[in-house]
Every structure is written in C-alpha cells, then in structure tokens.
PDB file of N, CA, C, O and CB in Angstrom:
ATOM      1  N   UNK A   1      12.165 -18.021  -9.734  1.00  0.00           N
ATOM      2  CA  UNK A   1      12.548 -16.707  -9.600  1.00  0.00           C
ATOM      3  C   UNK A   1      12.526 -16.295  -8.123  1.00  0.00           C
ATOM      4  O   UNK A   1      11.573 -16.555  -7.389  1.00  0.00           O
ATOM      5  CB  UNK A   1      11.679 -15.852 -10.432  1.00  0.00           C
ATOM      6  N   UNK A   2      13.641 -15.629  -7.721  1.00  0.00           N
ATOM      7  CA  UNK A   2      13.776 -15.290  -6.321  1.00  0.00           C
ATOM      8  C   UNK A   2      13.255 -14.090  -6.285  1.00  0.00           C
ATOM      9  O   UNK A   2      13.508 -13.257  -7.155  1.00  0.00           O
ATOM     10  CB  UNK A   2      15.107 -15.319  -5.742  1.00  0.00           C
ATOM     11  N   UNK A   3      12.302 -13.813  -5.065  1.00  0.00           N
ATOM     12  CA  UNK A   3      11.913 -12.447  -4.701  1.00  0.00           C
ATOM     13  C   UNK A   3      12.917 -11.729  -4.015  1.00  0.00           C
ATOM     14  O   UNK A   3      13.590 -12.387  -3.221  1.00  0.00           O
ATOM     15  CB  UNK A   3      10.756 -12.427  -3.904  1.00  0.00           C
ATOM     16  N   UNK A   4      13.196 -10.400  -4.153  1.00  0.00           N
ATOM     17  CA  UNK A   4      14.123  -9.513  -3.543  1.00  0.00           C
ATOM     18  C   UNK A   4      13.484  -8.792  -2.571  1.00  0.00           C
ATOM     19  O   UNK A   4      14.199  -8.237  -1.737  1.00  0.00           O
ATOM     20  CB  UNK A   4      14.749  -8.648  -4.442  1.00  0.00           C
ATOM     21  N   UNK A   5      12.014  -8.649  -2.476  1.00  0.00           N
ATOM     22  CA  UNK A   5      11.318  -7.761  -1.789  1.00  0.00           C
ATOM     23  C   UNK A   5      11.421  -7.912  -0.412  1.00  0.00           C
ATOM     24  O   UNK A   5      11.879  -8.999  -0.058  1.00  0.00           O
ATOM     25  CB  UNK A   5      10.094  -7.775  -2.150  1.00  0.00           C
ATOM     26  N   UNK A   6      11.119  -7.113   0.475  1.00  0.00           N
ATOM     27  CA  UNK A   6      11.127  -7.548   1.789  1.00  0.00           C
ATOM     28  C   UNK A   6       9.708  -7.656   2.440  1.00  0.00           C
ATOM     29  O   UNK A   6       8.844  -6.796   2.271  1.00  0.00           O
ATOM     30  CB  UNK A   6      11.982  -6.648   2.543  1.00  0.00           C
ATOM     31  N   UNK A   7       9.554  -8.683   3.131  1.00  0.00           N
ATOM     32  CA  UNK A   7       8.096  -9.094   3.673  1.00  0.00           C
ATOM     33  C   UNK A   7       7.964  -8.336   5.047  1.00  0.00           C
ATOM     34  O   UNK A   7       8.830  -8.173   5.907  1.00  0.00           O
ATOM     35  CB  UNK A   7       7.907 -10.863   3.913  1.00  0.00           C
ATOM     36  N   UNK A   8       6.668  -7.920   5.029  1.00  0.00           N
ATOM     37  CA  UNK A   8       6.365  -7.183   6.262  1.00  0.00           C
ATOM     38  C   UNK A   8       4.870  -7.791   6.759  1.00  0.00           C
ATOM     39  O   UNK A   8       3.957  -7.959   5.950  1.00  0.00           O
ATOM     40  CB  UNK A   8       6.352  -5.449   5.944  1.00  0.00           C
ATOM     41  N   UNK A   9       4.754  -8.070   8.069  1.00  0.00           N
ATOM     42  CA  UNK A   9       3.619  -8.512   8.519  1.00  0.00           C
ATOM     43  C   UNK A   9       2.841  -7.398   9.422  1.00  0.00           C
ATOM     44  O   UNK A   9       3.452  -7.000  10.414  1.00  0.00           O
ATOM     45  CB  UNK A   9       3.920  -9.757   9.223  1.00  0.00           C
ATOM     46  N   UNK A  10       1.629  -6.896   9.183  1.00  0.00           N
ATOM     47  CA  UNK A  10       1.126  -6.115   9.784  1.00  0.00           C
ATOM     48  C   UNK A  10      -0.282  -6.415  10.450  1.00  0.00           C
ATOM     49  O   UNK A  10      -0.966  -7.310   9.953  1.00  0.00           O
ATOM     50  CB  UNK A  10       1.193  -5.212   9.037  1.00  0.00           C
ATOM     51  N   UNK A  11      -0.692  -5.796  11.419  1.00  0.00           N
ATOM     52  CA  UNK A  11      -2.036  -5.949  12.099  1.00  0.00           C
ATOM     53  C   UNK A  11      -3.009  -4.666  11.689  1.00  0.00           C
ATOM     54  O   UNK A  11      -2.603  -3.522  11.894  1.00  0.00           O
ATOM     55  CB  UNK A  11      -1.802  -6.024  13.799  1.00  0.00           C
ATOM     56  N   UNK A  12      -4.024  -4.858  11.231  1.00  0.00           N
ATOM     57  CA  UNK A  12      -5.161  -3.917  10.790  1.00  0.00           C
ATOM     58  C   UNK A  12      -6.381  -4.396  11.413  1.00  0.00           C
ATOM     59  O   UNK A  12      -6.639  -5.586  11.591  1.00  0.00           O
ATOM     60  CB  UNK A  12      -5.366  -3.851   9.217  1.00  0.00           C
ATOM     61  N   UNK A  13      -7.194  -3.320  11.769  1.00  0.00           N
ATOM     62  CA  UNK A  13      -8.727  -3.735  11.913  1.00  0.00           C
ATOM     63  C   UNK A  13      -9.186  -4.152  10.582  1.00  0.00           C
ATOM     64  O   UNK A  13      -8.769  -3.788   9.483  1.00  0.00           O
ATOM     65  CB  UNK A  13      -9.707  -2.519  12.453  1.00  0.00           C
ATOM     66  N   UNK A  14     -10.350  -5.185  10.950  1.00  0.00           N
ATOM     67  CA  UNK A  14     -11.118  -5.752   9.656  1.00  0.00           C
ATOM     68  C   UNK A  14     -11.594  -4.969   8.988  1.00  0.00           C
ATOM     69  O   UNK A  14     -11.699  -5.329   7.815  1.00  0.00           O
ATOM     70  CB  UNK A  14     -12.108  -6.558   9.791  1.00  0.00           C
ATOM     71  N   UNK A  15     -12.070  -3.676   9.294  1.00  0.00           N
ATOM     72  CA  UNK A  15     -12.769  -2.556   8.592  1.00  0.00           C
ATOM     73  C   UNK A  15     -11.728  -2.042   7.606  1.00  0.00           C
ATOM     74  O   UNK A  15     -12.021  -1.743   6.448  1.00  0.00           O
ATOM     75  CB  UNK A  15     -13.296  -1.371   9.615  1.00  0.00           C
ATOM     76  N   UNK A  16     -10.637  -1.962   8.056  1.00  0.00           N
ATOM     77  CA  UNK A  16      -9.610  -1.127   7.359  1.00  0.00           C
ATOM     78  C   UNK A  16      -9.196  -2.154   6.264  1.00  0.00           C
ATOM     79  O   UNK A  16      -8.982  -1.772   5.113  1.00  0.00           O
ATOM     80  CB  UNK A  16      -8.301  -0.586   8.372  1.00  0.00           C
ATOM     81  N   UNK A  17      -9.073  -3.605   6.671  1.00  0.00           N
ATOM     82  CA  UNK A  17      -8.530  -4.465   5.582  1.00  0.00           C
ATOM     83  C   UNK A  17      -9.772  -4.737   4.673  1.00  0.00           C
ATOM     84  O   UNK A  17      -9.454  -5.032   3.521  1.00  0.00           O
ATOM     85  CB  UNK A  17      -7.832  -5.883   6.163  1.00  0.00           C
ATOM     86  N   UNK A  18     -11.138  -4.705   4.931  1.00  0.00           N
ATOM     87  CA  UNK A  18     -12.089  -4.755   4.022  1.00  0.00           C
ATOM     88  C   UNK A  18     -11.968  -3.571   3.069  1.00  0.00           C
ATOM     89  O   UNK A  18     -12.055  -3.689   1.847  1.00  0.00           O
ATOM     90  CB  UNK A  18     -13.350  -4.831   4.673  1.00  0.00           C
ATOM     91  N   UNK A  19     -11.772  -2.484   3.677  1.00  0.00           N
ATOM     92  CA  UNK A  19     -11.703  -1.082   2.616  1.00  0.00           C
ATOM     93  C   UNK A  19     -10.634  -1.330   1.542  1.00  0.00           C
ATOM     94  O   UNK A  19     -10.785  -1.325   0.320  1.00  0.00           O
ATOM     95  CB  UNK A  19     -11.211   0.467   3.477  1.00  0.00           C
ATOM     96  N   UNK A  20      -9.431  -1.567   2.316  1.00  0.00           N
ATOM     97  CA  UNK A  20      -8.284  -1.829   1.189  1.00  0.00           C
ATOM     98  C   UNK A  20      -8.715  -2.865   0.252  1.00  0.00           C
ATOM     99  O   UNK A  20      -8.414  -2.733  -0.934  1.00  0.00           O
ATOM    100  CB  UNK A  20      -6.863  -2.328   1.815  1.00  0.00           C
ATOM    101  N   UNK A  21      -9.339  -3.810   0.616  1.00  0.00           N
ATOM    102  CA  UNK A  21      -9.492  -5.003  -0.414  1.00  0.00           C
ATOM    103  C   UNK A  21     -10.486  -4.552  -1.555  1.00  0.00           C
ATOM    104  O   UNK A  21     -10.332  -4.986  -2.697  1.00  0.00           O
ATOM    105  CB  UNK A  21     -10.107  -6.419   0.348  1.00  0.00           C
ATOM    106  N   UNK A  22     -11.601  -3.597  -1.209  1.00  0.00           N
ATOM    107  CA  UNK A  22     -12.554  -3.034  -1.951  1.00  0.00           C
ATOM    108  C   UNK A  22     -11.696  -2.249  -2.919  1.00  0.00           C
ATOM    109  O   UNK A  22     -11.794  -2.424  -4.134  1.00  0.00           O
ATOM    110  CB  UNK A  22     -13.580  -2.230  -1.131  1.00  0.00           C
ATOM    111  N   UNK A  23     -10.833  -1.359  -2.364  1.00  0.00           N
ATOM    112  CA  UNK A  23     -10.318  -0.501  -3.150  1.00  0.00           C
ATOM    113  C   UNK A  23      -9.251  -1.115  -4.363  1.00  0.00           C
ATOM    114  O   UNK A  23      -9.126  -0.701  -5.515  1.00  0.00           O
ATOM    115  CB  UNK A  23      -9.713   0.443  -2.223  1.00  0.00           C
ATOM    116  N   UNK A  24      -8.610  -2.125  -3.761  1.00  0.00           N
ATOM    117  CA  UNK A  24      -7.738  -3.043  -4.583  1.00  0.00           C
ATOM    118  C   UNK A  24      -8.546  -3.411  -5.698  1.00  0.00           C
ATOM    119  O   UNK A  24      -8.202  -3.162  -6.853  1.00  0.00           O
ATOM    120  CB  UNK A  24      -7.224  -4.320  -3.829  1.00  0.00           C
ATOM    121  N   UNK A  25      -9.614  -3.997  -5.398  1.00  0.00           N
ATOM    122  CA  UNK A  25     -10.516  -4.680  -6.368  1.00  0.00           C
ATOM    123  C   UNK A  25     -10.996  -3.424  -7.455  1.00  0.00           C
ATOM    124  O   UNK A  25     -10.944  -3.564  -8.677  1.00  0.00           O
ATOM    125  CB  UNK A  25     -11.911  -5.449  -5.479  1.00  0.00           C
ATOM    126  N   UNK A  26     -11.405  -2.352  -6.866  1.00  0.00           N
ATOM    127  CA  UNK A  26     -11.861  -1.229  -8.015  1.00  0.00           C
ATOM    128  C   UNK A  26     -10.693  -0.897  -8.770  1.00  0.00           C
ATOM    129  O   UNK A  26     -10.826  -0.574  -9.950  1.00  0.00           O
ATOM    130  CB  UNK A  26     -12.480   0.212  -7.407  1.00  0.00           C
ATOM    131  N   UNK A  27      -9.567  -0.935  -8.235  1.00  0.00           N
ATOM    132  CA  UNK A  27      -8.207  -0.590  -9.090  1.00  0.00           C
ATOM    133  C   UNK A  27      -7.633  -1.561  -9.900  1.00  0.00           C
ATOM    134  O   UNK A  27      -6.583  -1.349 -10.506  1.00  0.00           O
ATOM    135  CB  UNK A  27      -7.099  -0.225  -8.253  1.00  0.00           C
ATOM    136  N   UNK A  28      -8.368  -2.826  -9.968  1.00  0.00           N
ATOM    137  CA  UNK A  28      -7.730  -4.080 -10.569  1.00  0.00           C
ATOM    138  C   UNK A  28      -6.306  -4.293 -10.135  1.00  0.00           C
ATOM    139  O   UNK A  28      -5.367  -4.406 -10.923  1.00  0.00           O
ATOM    140  CB  UNK A  28      -7.745  -4.018 -12.105  1.00  0.00           C
ATOM    141  N   UNK A  29      -6.187  -4.354  -8.454  1.00  0.00           N
ATOM    142  CA  UNK A  29      -4.840  -4.670  -8.059  1.00  0.00           C
ATOM    143  C   UNK A  29      -5.042  -5.547  -7.153  1.00  0.00           C
ATOM    144  O   UNK A  29      -6.145  -5.615  -6.611  1.00  0.00           O
ATOM    145  CB  UNK A  29      -4.001  -3.617  -7.598  1.00  0.00           C
ATOM    146  N   UNK A  30      -3.814  -6.555  -6.747  1.00  0.00           N
ATOM    147  CA  UNK A  30      -3.842  -7.190  -5.553  1.00  0.00           C
ATOM    148  C   UNK A  30      -3.780  -6.623  -4.437  1.00  0.00           C
ATOM    149  O   UNK A  30      -3.355  -5.470  -4.524  1.00  0.00           O
ATOM    150  CB  UNK A  30      -3.084  -7.919  -5.492  1.00  0.00           C
ATOM    151  N   UNK A  31      -4.068  -7.010  -3.266  1.00  0.00           N
ATOM    152  CA  UNK A  31      -4.059  -6.228  -1.976  1.00  0.00           C
ATOM    153  C   UNK A  31      -2.711  -5.790  -1.984  1.00  0.00           C
ATOM    154  O   UNK A  31      -2.536  -4.574  -1.910  1.00  0.00           O
ATOM    155  CB  UNK A  31      -4.450  -7.034  -0.628  1.00  0.00           C
ATOM    156  N   UNK A  32      -1.592  -6.632  -2.068  1.00  0.00           N
ATOM    157  CA  UNK A  32      -0.056  -5.809  -2.015  1.00  0.00           C
ATOM    158  C   UNK A  32       0.101  -4.833  -2.679  1.00  0.00           C
ATOM    159  O   UNK A  32       0.568  -3.814  -2.171  1.00  0.00           O
ATOM    160  CB  UNK A  32       1.081  -6.468  -2.424  1.00  0.00           C
ATOM    161  N   UNK A  33      -0.277  -4.897  -4.089  1.00  0.00           N
ATOM    162  CA  UNK A  33      -0.013  -3.846  -4.867  1.00  0.00           C
ATOM    163  C   UNK A  33      -0.578  -2.631  -4.767  1.00  0.00           C
ATOM    164  O   UNK A  33      -0.047  -1.574  -5.111  1.00  0.00           O
ATOM    165  CB  UNK A  33      -0.171  -4.147  -5.897  1.00  0.00           C
ATOM    166  N   UNK A  34      -1.969  -2.805  -4.160  1.00  0.00           N
ATOM    167  CA  UNK A  34      -2.546  -1.627  -3.683  1.00  0.00           C
ATOM    168  C   UNK A  34      -2.076  -0.992  -2.419  1.00  0.00           C
ATOM    169  O   UNK A  34      -2.015   0.238  -2.429  1.00  0.00           O
ATOM    170  CB  UNK A  34      -3.821  -1.857  -3.560  1.00  0.00           C
ATOM    171  N   UNK A  35      -1.692  -1.700  -1.199  1.00  0.00           N
ATOM    172  CA  UNK A  35      -0.777  -1.184  -0.287  1.00  0.00           C
ATOM    173  C   UNK A  35       0.706  -0.546  -0.721  1.00  0.00           C
ATOM    174  O   UNK A  35       1.102   0.496  -0.198  1.00  0.00           O
ATOM    175  CB  UNK A  35      -0.589  -2.255   0.571  1.00  0.00           C
ATOM    176  N   UNK A  36       1.364  -1.147  -1.563  1.00  0.00           N
ATOM    177  CA  UNK A  36       2.328  -0.813  -2.125  1.00  0.00           C
ATOM    178  C   UNK A  36       2.265   0.594  -2.769  1.00  0.00           C
ATOM    179  O   UNK A  36       3.032   1.489  -2.414  1.00  0.00           O
ATOM    180  CB  UNK A  36       2.574  -1.766  -2.899  1.00  0.00           C
ATOM    181  N   UNK A  37       1.395   0.745  -3.658  1.00  0.00           N
ATOM    182  CA  UNK A  37       0.805   2.033  -4.062  1.00  0.00           C
ATOM    183  C   UNK A  37       0.723   3.127  -3.195  1.00  0.00           C
ATOM    184  O   UNK A  37       1.382   4.167  -3.233  1.00  0.00           O
ATOM    185  CB  UNK A  37      -0.395   1.855  -4.445  1.00  0.00           C
ATOM    186  N   UNK A  38      -0.331   2.721  -2.249  1.00  0.00           N
ATOM    187  CA  UNK A  38      -0.673   3.819  -1.262  1.00  0.00           C
ATOM    188  C   UNK A  38       0.425   4.191  -0.507  1.00  0.00           C
ATOM    189  O   UNK A  38       0.447   5.375  -0.170  1.00  0.00           O
ATOM    190  CB  UNK A  38      -1.731   3.458  -0.333  1.00  0.00           C
ATOM    191  N   UNK A  39       1.492   3.369  -0.096  1.00  0.00           N
ATOM    192  CA  UNK A  39       2.616   3.813   0.666  1.00  0.00           C
ATOM    193  C   UNK A  39       3.584   4.380  -0.133  1.00  0.00           C
ATOM    194  O   UNK A  39       4.291   5.204   0.447  1.00  0.00           O
ATOM    195  CB  UNK A  39       3.190   2.807   1.410  1.00  0.00           C
ATOM    196  N   UNK A  40       3.891   4.118  -1.640  1.00  0.00           N
ATOM    197  CA  UNK A  40       4.751   4.946  -2.245  1.00  0.00           C
ATOM    198  C   UNK A  40       4.102   6.251  -2.654  1.00  0.00           C
ATOM    199  O   UNK A  40       4.918   7.161  -2.804  1.00  0.00           O
ATOM    200  CB  UNK A  40       5.328   4.276  -3.335  1.00  0.00           C
ATOM    201  N   UNK A  41       2.904   6.550  -2.861  1.00  0.00           N
ATOM    202  CA  UNK A  41       2.264   7.619  -2.968  1.00  0.00           C
ATOM    203  C   UNK A  41       2.326   8.650  -1.779  1.00  0.00           C
ATOM    204  O   UNK A  41       2.352   9.870  -1.938  1.00  0.00           O
ATOM    205  CB  UNK A  41       1.063   7.229  -3.247  1.00  0.00           C
ATOM    206  N   UNK A  42       2.346   8.049  -0.663  1.00  0.00           N
ATOM    207  CA  UNK A  42       2.356   8.903   0.663  1.00  0.00           C
ATOM    208  C   UNK A  42       3.950   9.201   0.906  1.00  0.00           C
ATOM    209  O   UNK A  42       4.335  10.247   1.429  1.00  0.00           O
ATOM    210  CB  UNK A  42       1.608   7.997   2.076  1.00  0.00           C
ATOM    211  N   UNK A  43       4.773   8.231   0.497  1.00  0.00           N
ATOM    212  CA  UNK A  43       6.286   8.652   0.740  1.00  0.00           C
ATOM    213  C   UNK A  43       6.597   9.794  -0.263  1.00  0.00           C
ATOM    214  O   UNK A  43       7.438  10.590   0.153  1.00  0.00           O
ATOM    215  CB  UNK A  43       7.385   7.346   0.492  1.00  0.00           C
ATOM    216  N   UNK A  44       6.148  10.014  -1.367  1.00  0.00           N
ATOM    217  CA  UNK A  44       6.460  10.880  -2.581  1.00  0.00           C
ATOM    218  C   UNK A  44       5.948  12.123  -2.002  1.00  0.00           C
ATOM    219  O   UNK A  44       6.672  13.112  -2.110  1.00  0.00           O
ATOM    220  CB  UNK A  44       5.742  10.444  -4.069  1.00  0.00           C
ATOM    221  N   UNK A  45       4.650  12.258  -1.313  1.00  0.00           N
ATOM    222  CA  UNK A  45       4.068  13.507  -1.105  1.00  0.00           C
ATOM    223  C   UNK A  45       4.658  13.840   0.181  1.00  0.00           C
ATOM    224  O   UNK A  45       4.469  15.026   0.448  1.00  0.00           O
ATOM    225  CB  UNK A  45       2.522  13.529  -1.141  1.00  0.00           C
ATOM    226  N   UNK A  46       5.208  13.303   0.934  1.00  0.00           N
ATOM    227  CA  UNK A  46       5.935  13.771   2.236  1.00  0.00           C
ATOM    228  C   UNK A  46       7.419  14.130   1.867  1.00  0.00           C
ATOM    229  O   UNK A  46       8.028  14.939   2.568  1.00  0.00           O
ATOM    230  CB  UNK A  46       5.918  12.560   3.429  1.00  0.00           C
ATOM    231  N   UNK A  47       7.887  13.663   1.002  1.00  0.00           N
ATOM    232  CA  UNK A  47       9.375  14.072   0.281  1.00  0.00           C
ATOM    233  C   UNK A  47       9.082  15.535  -0.088  1.00  0.00           C
ATOM    234  O   UNK A  47       9.767  16.472   0.322  1.00  0.00           O
ATOM    235  CB  UNK A  47       9.851  13.071  -1.268  1.00  0.00           C
ATOM    236  N   UNK A  48       7.922  15.671  -0.960  1.00  0.00           N
ATOM    237  CA  UNK A  48       7.532  17.043  -1.595  1.00  0.00           C
ATOM    238  C   UNK A  48       7.454  18.140  -0.478  1.00  0.00           C
ATOM    239  O   UNK A  48       7.931  19.272  -0.560  1.00  0.00           O
ATOM    240  CB  UNK A  48       6.055  16.946  -2.372  1.00  0.00           C
ATOM    241  N   UNK A  49       6.723  17.570   0.649  1.00  0.00           N
ATOM    242  CA  UNK A  49       6.369  18.535   1.649  1.00  0.00           C
ATOM    243  C   UNK A  49       7.597  18.925   2.537  1.00  0.00           C
ATOM    244  O   UNK A  49       7.724  20.032   3.059  1.00  0.00           O
ATOM    245  CB  UNK A  49       5.231  17.973   2.507  1.00  0.00           C
ATOM    246  N   UNK A  50       8.513  17.864   2.653  1.00  0.00           N
ATOM    247  CA  UNK A  50       9.687  18.295   3.280  1.00  0.00           C
ATOM    248  C   UNK A  50      10.743  19.096   2.638  1.00  0.00           C
ATOM    249  O   UNK A  50      11.543  19.773   3.285  1.00  0.00           O
ATOM    250  CB  UNK A  50      10.237  17.283   3.700  1.00  0.00           C
ATOM    251  N   UNK A  51      10.732  19.003   1.299  1.00  0.00           N
ATOM    252  CA  UNK A  51      11.415  20.025   0.449  1.00  0.00           C
ATOM    253  C   UNK A  51      10.830  21.473   0.451  1.00  0.00           C
ATOM    254  O   UNK A  51      11.534  22.448   0.186  1.00  0.00           O
ATOM    255  CB  UNK A  51      11.400  19.533  -0.961  1.00  0.00           C
ATOM    256  N   UNK A  52       9.612  21.555   0.740  1.00  0.00           N
ATOM    257  CA  UNK A  52       8.992  22.952   0.670  1.00  0.00           C
ATOM    258  C   UNK A  52       9.221  23.856   1.873  1.00  0.00           C
ATOM    259  O   UNK A  52       8.753  24.994   1.887  1.00  0.00           O
ATOM    260  CB  UNK A  52       7.500  22.832   0.493  1.00  0.00           C
TER     261      UNK A  52
END
C-alpha cells in the first residue's frame, strides 16, 4: 500500500518530545497520530478564530 501523506522532519527539545510521547501513550496513539491530532485541532481552532 502506497502512502500519500507528506513526510515532515522537525527538531524539538527532548523535553517536548518526552511530553508528546507521554500524551500519545495516555491517548493510546502513536506519536505521529498524536502530533496530527494536535495540529488538526489547532488548525480548526484558528479557522474558527479567523471567521469571528
């Protein structure tokens, strides 16, 4: 199966990554899924704010 999602490499502080990994574990998600959820929610919130 071919993946069509774009890959993105980022640098983050170790502490930030550790917190993200913990949140992902708590939410039963992979780190990638956790990051996608955070970014998607942020984008939705910003779109709502821009319309107001």
